[in-house]
C-alpha positions in Angstrom: 56.0 33.3 113.6 55.7 32.4 117.3 52.4 31.6 118.9 51.1 33.7 121.7 48.3 33.1 124.2 46.1 35.6 126.0 43.6 35.5 128.8 41.2 38.2 129.7 40.7 39.3 133.3 38.3 42.1 134.1 38.3 43.1 130.4 42.1 43.4 130.2 44.1 41.1 127.9 47.1 39.5 129.6 49.7 37.5 127.7 50.4 34.1 129.3 52.7 31.2 128.6 51.4 28.5 126.1 51.3 26.0 129.0 49.2 28.3 131.2 46.4 26.5 133.2 43.9 28.8 134.8 43.6 28.6 138.6 40.3 27.4 140.1 38.3 30.5 140.8 35.9 28.8 143.2 32.2 28.2 142.5 31.2 28.5 138.8 28.1 30.7 138.5 27.8 30.4 134.7 24.8 28.1 135.2 22.7 31.2 135.8 23.1 32.1 132.1 21.3 29.0 130.7 18.7 27.8 133.2 16.0 28.9 135.5 18.2 29.6 138.5 17.8 33.3 138.0 14.0 32.9 138.4 14.4 30.6 141.3 17.1 32.5 143.2 15.6 36.0 142.5 13.1 35.6 145.3 10.3 37.3 143.4 7.0 36.0 144.7 5.3 36.6 141.4 7.1 33.8 139.5 9.9 31.2 139.9 10.4 29.8 136.4 10.4 30.9 132.8 6.9 29.4 132.3 5.4 31.2 135.3 7.1 34.4 134.2 5.7 34.1 130.7 2.2 33.4 132.2 2.6 36.4 134.5 3.5 38.7 131.6 0.5 37.3 129.6 -1.9 37.7 132.5 -0.9 41.3 133.0 -0.8 42.3 129.3 3.0 42.9 129.4 5.6 42.0 126.9 9.3 41.8 126.5 11.6 43.1 123.7 12.2 39.5 122.5 8.4 39.3 121.7 9.0 41.7 118.8 11.9 40.0 117.1 9.9 38.9 114.1 8.1 42.3 113.9 11.3 44.2 113.8 12.8 41.8 111.2 9.8 42.2 108.9 9.9 46.0 109.3 13.6 46.0 108.4 12.8 43.9 105.3 10.0 46.3 104.3 12.3 49.3 104.7 15.0 47.6 102.5 12.4 46.9 99.8 11.1 50.4 99.8 14.7 51.8 99.5 15.2 49.4 96.6 12.0 50.7 94.9 10.0 47.5 95.7 6.5 48.6 96.9 3.7 46.0 96.6 1.0 48.7 96.9 2.4 50.8 94.0 0.9 48.6 91.2 -2.5 48.8 92.8 -2.2 52.6 93.3 -1.2 53.0 89.6 -4.1 50.8 88.4 -6.5 52.9 90.5 -5.1 56.1 89.1 -5.5 54.9 85.5 -9.0 53.7 86.2 -9.9 57.1 87.7 -8.5 58.9 84.7 -10.3 56.6 82.3 -13.6 57.4 83.9 
């Protein structure tokens, strides 16, 4: 089996030689992905860092989707438990029904 190597350009896979070395494409802008440059370079007068953005959101009673990660995860677990027949309120409901019938 022969080895093959591929590079992706604009979402298209192109086969290249095993010795292929990519050409320098100029300035690397990947840094925007993992630091506050987006906030600094955005030019928004309301905030210029993650901390100031977070405070702005808090001051204006706003939220982002990432604020609800745990909420969605807990809800998914509850849905799975209900589909499996695990319902913590069921035992209490049955006990109340028996008590009501006993009276």
